[in-house]
Backbone bond lengths (Angstrom), bond angles and torsions (degrees), N, CA, C in turn:
res aa  C-N    CA-C-N  psi(-1)  N-CA   C-N-CA  omega(-1)  CA-C   N-CA-C  phi
1 M - - - 1.451 - - 1.522 111.00 -
2 N 1.310 117.09 -33.07 1.456 122.14 -178.78 1.524 111.73 -54.67
3 K 1.333 116.87 -37.07 1.465 120.26 179.98 1.520 110.91 -61.45
4 D 1.334 117.31 -35.39 1.459 120.43 179.29 1.526 110.94 -62.98
5 Y 1.327 117.69 -41.38 1.462 120.73 178.75 1.521 110.24 -65.06
6 T 1.313 116.25 -41.43 1.464 120.55 178.71 1.522 110.34 -62.61
7 K 1.329 117.06 -42.24 1.471 120.76 177.98 1.524 110.82 -63.34
8 A 1.320 116.44 -41.74 1.467 120.25 179.73 1.527 110.46 -63.42
9 I 1.326 116.62 -42.48 1.467 121.24 178.64 1.526 110.16 -61.58
10 K 1.334 116.75 -46.54 1.468 120.69 179.46 1.528 111.22 -62.05
11 A 1.325 116.99 -40.19 1.465 120.82 -179.95 1.530 110.86 -63.72
12 I 1.327 116.84 -41.60 1.465 120.10 179.07 1.525 110.57 -66.49
13 I 1.336 117.00 -41.45 1.471 120.44 178.45 1.529 110.30 -62.36
14 N 1.329 117.38 -42.86 1.471 120.73 178.03 1.523 111.35 -63.78
15 F 1.334 116.60 -42.62 1.459 120.63 177.41 1.528 110.07 -60.13
16 K 1.339 116.31 -44.16 1.467 120.78 -179.85 1.529 111.21 -59.86
17 K 1.334 116.71 -41.14 1.471 119.94 179.67 1.528 110.69 -59.46
18 I 1.320 116.43 -42.70 1.468 121.30 179.40 1.527 110.08 -70.49
19 F 1.334 115.72 -46.14 1.463 121.39 -178.23 1.528 111.25 -61.23
20 D 1.338 117.48 -37.99 1.468 122.11 -179.65 1.522 112.16 -58.88
21 K 1.332 117.24 -30.22 1.464 120.79 179.25 1.527 111.18 -71.28
22 I 1.328 115.95 -26.08 1.463 121.66 -179.97 1.523 110.59 -90.31
23 D 1.331 115.28 -48.19 1.463 121.92 -177.05 1.529 108.36 -150.14
24 P 1.325 117.69 108.16 1.470 119.88 -175.40 1.531 114.64 -69.62
25 K 1.330 117.95 -8.31 1.462 120.03 177.96 1.533 108.41 -79.30
26 T 1.312 116.10 110.69 1.459 121.80 -175.48 1.526 110.87 -72.25
27 P 1.338 117.50 127.93 1.465 120.10 177.43 1.528 111.14 -62.20
28 R 1.339 115.94 136.50 1.459 121.71 -179.45 1.524 112.57 -57.10
29 K 1.320 116.20 -38.55 1.466 120.16 -178.78 1.524 110.69 -60.74
30 L 1.316 116.44 -38.78 1.466 121.11 179.29 1.529 110.72 -63.81
31 V 1.317 116.60 -40.57 1.465 121.73 178.25 1.530 109.38 -62.03
32 G 1.318 116.79 -46.61 1.462 121.09 179.77 1.513 112.81 -63.33
33 E 1.322 116.48 -42.43 1.466 120.73 -178.99 1.524 111.76 -62.36
34 I 1.326 116.91 -48.46 1.465 118.46 -176.95 1.530 110.62 -67.42
35 G 1.323 117.25 -34.18 1.462 120.01 176.29 1.514 111.79 -61.36
36 E 1.333 116.18 -42.62 1.470 120.08 177.64 1.521 111.03 -63.25
37 F 1.331 116.94 -42.05 1.467 119.23 -179.67 1.528 111.78 -65.80
38 Y 1.334 116.94 -38.72 1.472 119.37 175.71 1.534 110.19 -62.10
39 A 1.331 116.85 -43.08 1.469 120.43 179.61 1.532 110.62 -66.04
40 L 1.328 117.27 -43.10 1.470 121.16 177.75 1.521 111.18 -58.76
41 K 1.319 115.54 -43.75 1.466 120.53 -179.82 1.532 110.57 -60.02
42 E 1.322 116.30 -44.44 1.472 120.49 -179.33 1.532 111.51 -68.76
43 L 1.322 116.83 -42.14 1.468 120.55 179.41 1.527 111.17 -65.76
44 E 1.317 116.60 -35.54 1.472 121.66 175.51 1.529 109.60 -65.85
45 R 1.322 116.39 -43.76 1.466 120.92 178.83 1.533 111.07 -59.19
46 L 1.324 115.93 -33.85 1.462 121.10 179.91 1.529 112.74 -80.21
47 G 1.339 116.13 -2.15 1.465 120.19 177.67 1.516 114.38 76.12
48 L 1.339 117.62 24.57 1.466 121.03 -176.06 1.527 113.90 -92.22
49 K 1.325 117.43 4.63 1.467 123.68 177.15 1.537 112.43 50.54
50 P 1.341 116.37 63.75 1.465 119.22 -179.39 1.526 111.90 -73.92
51 E 1.308 114.53 144.55 1.468 121.66 176.76 1.528 106.82 -126.97
52 R 1.312 116.23 119.75 1.468 121.43 -177.93 1.518 110.16 -73.60
53 K 1.326 115.62 128.58 1.460 120.64 178.95 1.527 110.45 -92.21
54 G 1.343 116.35 -40.00 1.462 121.06 176.43 1.512 114.01 63.23
55 G 1.305 115.22 -179.88 1.462 121.42 177.25 1.518 113.06 63.32
56 Q 1.296 115.25 -153.15 1.463 121.17 -178.43 1.526 111.46 -101.59
57 G 1.312 116.62 37.89 1.459 120.85 179.07 1.514 111.78 -68.20
58 R 1.321 115.02 179.22 1.464 120.66 -178.39 1.523 111.65 -73.57
59 Y 1.325 117.15 -19.82 1.460 122.17 177.92 1.517 107.43 -154.34
60 D 1.338 117.38 169.81 1.462 121.13 -172.81 1.520 114.55 -96.13
61 I 1.339 116.86 -36.69 1.465 120.99 -173.52 1.522 109.93 -135.18
62 H 1.318 115.35 135.09 1.469 120.76 172.80 1.523 107.45 -105.97
63 L 1.329 116.30 130.73 1.462 121.12 177.54 1.522 108.17 -95.95
64 K 1.323 116.00 102.98 1.463 121.09 -176.06 1.519 112.14 -59.34
65 K 1.317 116.09 -41.04 1.465 120.26 -175.74 1.531 112.07 -62.60
66 L 1.317 117.63 -34.59 1.468 121.87 -175.88 1.525 113.58 -110.47
67 D 1.324 116.79 -8.35 1.458 122.95 -172.57 1.537 110.20 53.32
68 K 1.323 115.20 52.25 1.465 122.43 179.21 1.521 109.67 -122.72
69 R 1.333 115.27 155.84 1.462 122.24 -177.97 1.524 109.96 -111.53
70 V 1.327 115.13 136.63 1.464 121.21 -178.19 1.526 109.31 -122.71
71 E 1.313 115.23 129.38 1.462 121.97 172.83 1.524 106.59 -102.65
72 V 1.327 117.01 130.06 1.465 121.60 -179.70 1.524 108.51 -110.95
73 K 1.319 115.92 127.32 1.465 122.27 175.42 1.521 106.82 -121.16
74 T 1.319 116.02 131.31 1.462 120.64 -176.08 1.523 109.47 -122.62
75 S 1.317 115.75 140.65 1.460 120.36 -179.60 1.518 110.72 -142.54
76 L 1.315 114.10 140.89 1.461 121.16 166.44 1.524 107.27 -86.07
77 L 1.300 117.06 160.94 1.459 122.20 175.01 1.524 107.74 -65.99
78 K 1.341 116.96 131.55 1.465 119.83 -173.93 1.520 110.80 -154.68
79 N 1.319 114.92 173.18 1.457 122.23 170.47 1.521 108.47 -111.08
80 G 1.299 116.90 -34.91 1.458 121.54 176.61 1.517 114.80 68.26
81 G 1.334 117.72 10.19 1.456 120.27 -178.98 1.517 113.03 72.44
82 E 1.318 117.31 7.67 1.461 121.07 -176.66 1.518 113.03 -82.95
83 H 1.311 117.06 -23.33 1.461 121.22 -177.02 1.524 109.37 -121.72
84 P 1.338 117.37 134.49 1.467 120.04 -177.94 1.530 113.04 -62.95
85 D 1.313 116.78 -29.51 1.464 120.91 177.84 1.529 107.72 -88.08
86 K 1.316 116.44 109.13 1.474 121.37 -175.94 1.525 113.07 -66.37
87 K 1.333 117.17 -11.91 1.464 120.28 177.25 1.525 111.73 -77.11
88 I 1.328 116.95 -12.51 1.469 120.72 176.55 1.520 107.20 -77.10
89 Q 1.310 116.06 111.71 1.463 122.01 -176.94 1.531 109.86 -119.91
90 F 1.330 115.70 145.26 1.459 120.57 -179.85 1.523 110.42 -153.75
91 W 1.319 115.63 162.11 1.453 122.26 166.97 1.523 104.61 -98.12
92 G 1.310 117.48 134.26 1.466 119.59 -176.02 1.513 112.65 -131.18
93 W 1.332 115.29 135.31 1.461 121.54 179.98 1.521 109.57 -128.22
94 A 1.325 117.06 122.94 1.464 121.13 175.00 1.524 108.10 -74.42
95 V 1.316 116.07 132.26 1.461 121.34 179.72 1.525 110.23 -101.66
96 E 1.334 116.11 -40.86 1.464 120.46 -178.16 1.520 108.87 -149.64
97 R 1.318 115.62 148.67 1.464 121.27 178.85 1.527 109.09 -109.91
98 W 1.333 116.14 152.98 1.462 120.24 176.99 1.525 108.84 -61.07
99 G 1.313 117.32 137.57 1.460 122.02 179.29 1.517 114.15 82.14
100 Q 1.307 117.58 -7.15 1.472 121.76 179.60 1.526 108.64 -79.52
101 K 1.320 116.39 133.98 1.462 120.03 175.85 1.515 108.74 -78.86
102 R 1.314 115.48 130.47 1.461 119.37 178.43 1.528 107.26 -80.39
103 L 1.304 115.85 110.37 1.460 121.20 -173.15 1.519 113.41 -107.05
104 N 1.323 117.07 13.14 1.462 119.36 -176.69 1.527 109.01 51.87
105 K 1.333 115.58 48.89 1.461 121.14 -170.30 1.517 115.07 -81.25
106 F 1.326 117.92 -9.33 1.465 119.44 177.07 1.526 109.34 -144.98
107 D 1.322 115.10 162.07 1.467 121.22 176.89 1.524 111.16 -100.07
108 Y 1.344 116.15 -30.14 1.462 121.77 -177.98 1.518 109.59 -139.70
109 L 1.323 114.94 144.45 1.457 121.69 173.90 1.522 107.08 -113.03
110 V 1.324 115.76 125.20 1.462 121.10 175.57 1.525 106.92 -107.08
111 G 1.323 116.13 113.67 1.458 121.75 175.63 1.520 108.35 -91.87
112 V 1.321 116.01 118.74 1.463 120.93 -179.52 1.526 108.12 -101.13
113 A 1.330 115.67 117.33 1.469 122.04 176.82 1.521 106.74 -94.86
114 L 1.317 115.17 107.95 1.456 121.91 -172.34 1.528 110.32 -104.32
115 E 1.317 116.18 136.09 1.467 120.75 175.08 1.532 108.48 -82.22
116 D 1.317 117.20 160.60 1.467 121.92 -176.99 1.523 113.63 -56.40
117 N 1.323 117.28 -32.19 1.466 119.91 -178.36 1.526 112.89 -80.95
118 F 1.321 117.24 -3.77 1.473 124.88 -179.76 1.524 112.88 70.35
119 F 1.332 118.72 -0.99 1.464 120.85 -179.65 1.518 111.47 -81.90
120 A 1.304 116.63 -56.85 1.460 120.58 -174.79 1.524 110.14 -80.08
121 T 1.303 115.22 130.29 1.456 120.33 177.39 1.517 109.27 -134.33
122 T 1.303 114.40 149.29 1.453 121.83 173.83 1.516 106.32 -131.12
123 F 1.309 116.74 140.78 1.456 121.34 -177.87 1.525 110.51 -112.18
124 Y 1.318 115.31 137.21 1.461 121.94 173.54 1.523 106.56 -120.99
125 I 1.319 115.91 124.51 1.462 121.39 -173.43 1.527 109.27 -108.55
126 F 1.336 115.05 127.69 1.459 121.91 179.70 1.524 109.44 -126.85
127 T 1.323 116.51 137.57 1.457 119.21 169.93 1.527 106.70 -72.67
128 Y 1.306 117.21 167.32 1.461 121.24 177.01 1.532 109.77 -56.13
129 E 1.331 115.70 -45.67 1.465 120.84 -178.44 1.527 111.32 -61.91
130 E 1.323 116.97 -42.24 1.467 120.12 178.50 1.523 111.20 -64.66
131 A 1.313 116.95 -43.17 1.468 120.84 -178.11 1.525 111.11 -59.86
132 F 1.334 116.44 -37.52 1.460 119.58 -177.76 1.528 113.11 -91.55
133 R 1.314 116.71 1.51 1.462 120.73 175.74 1.528 111.05 -74.29
134 V 1.333 116.90 -20.75 1.469 118.52 177.32 1.524 107.92 -64.53
135 G 1.303 116.50 139.64 1.461 120.39 -177.77 1.517 112.84 -74.46
136 D 1.319 115.15 170.02 1.460 121.48 176.20 1.526 109.34 -74.83
137 V 1.320 115.38 143.96 1.464 121.09 178.21 1.525 109.81 -136.67
138 H 1.302 115.08 162.24 1.464 121.88 172.05 1.523 106.00 -118.60
139 V 1.320 115.45 104.48 1.460 121.45 -177.83 1.529 107.93 -95.67
140 P 1.338 118.06 113.82 1.462 121.08 -175.61 1.533 114.84 -52.10
141 H 1.328 118.59 -43.58 1.463 120.77 -176.60 1.527 112.96 -82.75
142 F 1.326 117.22 -14.90 1.463 121.73 -179.54 1.522 107.62 -132.64
143 T 1.325 115.67 76.27 1.461 121.22 -171.64 1.523 113.99 -66.05
144 N 1.328 117.88 -17.61 1.460 119.40 -179.78 1.531 113.01 -88.26
145 V 1.332 118.51 -7.22 1.465 121.60 -178.62 1.525 109.84 -83.82
146 K 1.331 115.43 122.61 1.464 122.22 179.52 1.530 111.04 -99.28
147 K 1.321 116.16 -45.86 1.465 121.98 179.07 1.518 107.77 -127.91
148 K 1.325 115.38 135.87 1.455 119.60 -179.33 1.517 109.40 -149.31
149 I 1.318 114.57 160.84 1.455 120.96 174.90 1.524 107.15 -121.45
150 H 1.327 115.86 121.43 1.462 121.59 173.62 1.514 107.61 -112.41
151 L 1.306 115.10 124.32 1.458 121.45 175.57 1.524 106.24 -112.80
152 F 1.309 116.34 115.94 1.461 120.82 -173.72 1.519 111.81 -79.87
153 E 1.329 114.19 148.97 1.462 122.97 -176.24 1.526 112.32 -56.42
154 N 1.315 116.02 -39.22 1.464 120.48 -178.78 1.529 108.84 -158.62
155 K 1.320 115.60 174.74 1.475 121.56 -177.87 1.533 111.75 -62.54
156 K 1.329 116.30 -34.07 1.468 120.27 -179.67 1.534 110.49 -64.08
157 S 1.340 116.83 -48.29 1.471 120.80 177.57 1.524 110.75 -60.92
158 Y 1.318 115.93 -43.74 1.465 121.67 -179.83 1.533 110.81 -60.62
159 S 1.316 117.04 -47.47 1.472 121.54 -179.75 1.527 111.53 -62.03
160 K 1.336 116.60 -42.84 1.470 120.52 178.56 1.528 110.78 -63.43
161 A 1.330 116.49 -42.69 1.464 120.86 -179.29 1.526 110.90 -62.38
162 I 1.323 116.71 -42.63 1.470 121.48 178.82 1.532 109.79 -62.61
163 K 1.312 115.65 -41.45 1.468 121.16 -177.87 1.535 111.14 -67.83
164 L 1.345 116.53 -43.23 1.464 120.78 -175.00 1.529 113.93 -81.40
165 K 1.329 117.01 -38.25 1.471 120.36 -176.86 1.529 110.08 -141.79
166 P 1.321 117.86 69.86 1.467 120.44 -175.40 1.528 114.53 -61.40
167 K 1.336 117.86 -31.88 1.470 120.38 -178.14 1.522 112.62 -71.35
168 L 1.324 116.52 -17.07 1.463 120.65 -178.41 1.532 112.23 -80.58
169 I 1.324 116.69 -14.36 1.467 120.61 -177.83 1.524 107.95 -114.39
170 T 1.323 115.79 110.55 1.461 121.49 -174.92 1.531 111.04 -72.86
171 P 1.329 117.04 161.64 1.473 119.85 178.52 1.533 113.46 -55.44
172 F 1.332 117.49 -39.60 1.465 118.02 -179.67 1.529 111.29 -71.82
173 E 1.330 117.71 -33.53 1.469 119.89 174.27 1.527 110.54 -63.33
174 R 1.305 116.41 -35.06 1.469 120.13 176.86 1.525 109.65 -63.86
175 K 1.331 115.89 -40.31 1.468 119.67 177.39 1.529 110.09 -62.73
176 I 1.323 116.32 -44.11 1.470 120.86 179.73 1.532 110.27 -59.45
177 N 1.322 116.95 -43.37 1.467 120.88 -178.83 1.521 113.06 -74.34
178 N 1.319 117.09 -32.69 1.465 120.37 179.03 1.524 112.43 -79.86
179 L 1.333 116.60 -29.30 1.466 121.47 -177.95 1.531 110.83 -130.13
180 P 1.330 117.88 58.89 1.469 119.63 -176.30 1.527 113.14 -60.12
181 G 1.315 117.33 -25.26 1.457 120.89 179.99 1.522 113.82 -61.47
182 L 1.341 117.60 -17.48 1.466 120.35 176.55 1.527 111.66 -72.67
183 F 1.334 116.56 -15.35 1.461 121.37 -174.62 1.526 113.16 -125.74
184 L 1.320 116.77 -26.95 1.463 122.64 -175.94 1.526 111.20 -63.32
185 N 1.331 115.08 116.63 1.476 122.47 178.52 1.525 113.49 52.23
186 K 1.313 117.41 33.11 1.469 121.58 -179.76 1.532 110.54 -87.46
187 W 1.326 114.72 59.93 1.466 121.43 179.95 1.524 111.39 -63.08
188 N 1.336 116.73 -22.94 1.465 119.67 -179.03 1.528 112.32 -67.28
189 K 1.334 118.42 -11.52 1.469 121.27 174.05 1.525 110.67 -66.38
190 I 1.319 115.57 -27.32 1.466 120.23 -175.89 1.521 108.78 -80.15
191 Q 1.322 114.56 106.00 1.473 121.10 -177.42 1.510 110.68 -135.39
């Protein structure tokens, strides 16, 4: 099955190369799809028997071996108009929206940090409890986002963001940025 995920990833990368010549703005759906395939490939490699749910379901992947639910969020490096200094770059994942009922819809959140070329990926693994530990925020450009995780490109971007808009970065997001090793490729959290 792993070969199928690899083929899907290659097909999306090839499509992106062609699409970039027409319109360099990458469709959000494409970003989400490739992130799910990267996560599926890794979960399959770990022997967790992932089953893709797809669509607008309550979660993205069911792990048959553990009977657990995984939500995959994928982000390209961006500024999102949230910071006045455009050099401040981050990967950002919405965790909860205002007015959304928290239904305990997943057991794990996999944040996929995707590079522009779609080749390089980094995974950040959060338990449900960790994902919802981030505080509530009011993001001017994304008024429907209640809880989010921003992982900054580097310490310089992170420091500038804290200095310019400290209220936009919650205490738990600060922990994530200061101690990324607690989340980076921590697949062993999935049990």
